[in-house]
C-alpha positions in Angstrom: 0.0 0.0 0.0 1.4 3.4 -0.9 2.1 6.1 1.7 -0.8 8.2 0.4 -3.3 5.3 0.7 -2.0 4.5 4.2 -2.2 8.1 5.2 -5.8 8.3 3.9 -6.7 5.1 5.7 -5.2 6.4 9.0 -7.2 9.6 8.7 -10.4 7.6 8.1 -9.7 5.5 11.2 -9.1 8.7 13.3 -12.2 10.4 12.1 -14.3 7.2 12.6 -13.3 7.1 16.3 -13.9 10.9 16.6 -17.4 10.8 15.0 -18.4 7.4 16.5 -16.5 7.2 19.8 -16.3 3.8 21.5 -16.8 3.6 25.3 -18.2 7.1 25.6 -19.9 7.6 28.9 -19.3 7.3 32.6 -18.9 4.2 34.8 -20.7 4.2 38.2 -20.2 2.1 41.3 -16.6 1.3 42.3 -14.9 3.0 39.4 -12.0 5.4 39.5 -12.5 8.8 38.0 -9.6 10.7 36.5 -10.0 14.3 35.2 -7.2 15.7 33.1 -7.0 18.6 30.7 -4.6 20.1 28.2 -4.7 23.8 28.7 -2.6 24.4 25.6 -5.5 23.6 23.3 -8.5 23.1 25.6 -8.8 19.3 25.5 -10.3 17.8 28.6 -11.2 14.3 29.5 -12.9 12.5 32.3 -11.8 8.8 32.3 -13.5 6.2 34.5 -11.9 2.9 35.0 -13.2 -0.2 36.7 -10.2 -2.3 37.9 -10.8 -5.8 39.2 -8.3 -8.5 40.1 -5.5 -6.8 38.3 -7.4 -6.2 35.1 -9.1 -3.3 33.4 -12.7 -4.6 33.6 -14.2 -1.6 31.9 -13.2 1.9 30.8 -15.2 4.9 29.6 -14.6 8.5 28.9 -16.3 11.8 28.6 -14.8 15.0 27.4 -14.3 17.5 24.6 -11.4 18.4 22.4 -9.9 18.0 19.0 -10.3 14.9 16.8 -6.8 13.6 17.8 -7.6 13.8 21.5 -11.1 12.3 21.4 -10.2 9.5 18.9 -7.1 8.6 21.0 -9.4 8.3 24.1 -11.8 6.1 22.1 -9.0 3.9 20.8 -7.3 3.7 24.2 -10.4 2.6 26.1 -11.1 0.0 23.4 -7.6 -1.3 23.6 -7.2 -1.6 27.4 -10.6 -3.2 28.3 -10.0 -6.8 29.5 -6.2 -6.3 29.7 -4.2 -6.7 32.8 -3.2 -3.4 34.4 0.4 -4.4 33.6 -0.4 -4.8 29.9 -2.4 -1.5 29.9 0.6 0.3 31.3 2.9 -1.3 28.9 0.6 -0.2 26.0 0.8 3.3 27.5 4.7 3.2 27.4 4.6 1.9 23.8 2.2 4.6 22.8 4.4 7.2 24.4 7.5 5.9 22.6 5.5 6.0 19.3 4.5 9.6 19.9 8.1 10.6 20.5 9.2 8.9 17.3 11.2 6.3 19.2 11.5 2.6 18.3 8.8 0.7 20.2 8.1 -2.8 21.1 5.6 -4.5 18.8 4.8 -7.6 20.8 1.4 -6.1 21.7 -1.0 -5.5 18.9 -2.0 -1.8 18.9 -4.8 -2.2 16.4 -6.4 1.2 15.4 -3.9 3.0 17.7 -1.3 2.8 15.0 -3.3 5.3 13.0 -2.1 7.9 15.4 1.6 7.3 14.6 1.7 10.3 12.2 0.9 12.6 15.1 4.5 12.3 16.2 5.4 14.5 13.2 3.4 17.4 14.8 4.9 18.2 18.3 2.1 20.5 19.2 -0.5 17.7 18.8 1.4 15.0 20.8 -0.2 16.3 24.1 -3.6 15.9 22.4 -2.9 12.3 21.6 -1.4 11.4 24.9 -4.0 13.0 27.3 -6.2 9.9 27.7 -3.2 7.7 28.1 -1.8 9.8 30.8 -5.1 9.7 32.6 -5.1 5.9 32.3 -1.6 5.6 33.7 -2.5 8.0 36.6 -5.7 6.0 37.4 -4.0 2.6 37.4 -1.0 3.9 39.4 -3.3 5.5 42.0 -5.9 2.7 42.0 
């Protein structure tokens, strides 16, 4: 597949998650709530996590922001549900490396998340893409 076709596909994936977010909403009961924002561009997220027996049993988000920020939150919640907290944190580190343009481990399937790889070329947008991931890491580490 040519670069232009791949770029178009990635844009479509990002816009699909933005227009049709997965796991949008709030968890009740014994869930952790993490609120974070990116004052630079106005993105804000409220992430709720349900952690049970060392796993991310469920994850949902609410918020507002740019397409990068909201699609990243959608992709992240989809990717970490059902994973061990250790694997979720590992995905967060892999995502961070990817955003910084570093080589990253590929032993975990990132799925749609790889569509955000191009964001690393735009330093001002990296904070948008990593906001939900930082919220997830904070929630797991504090939970």
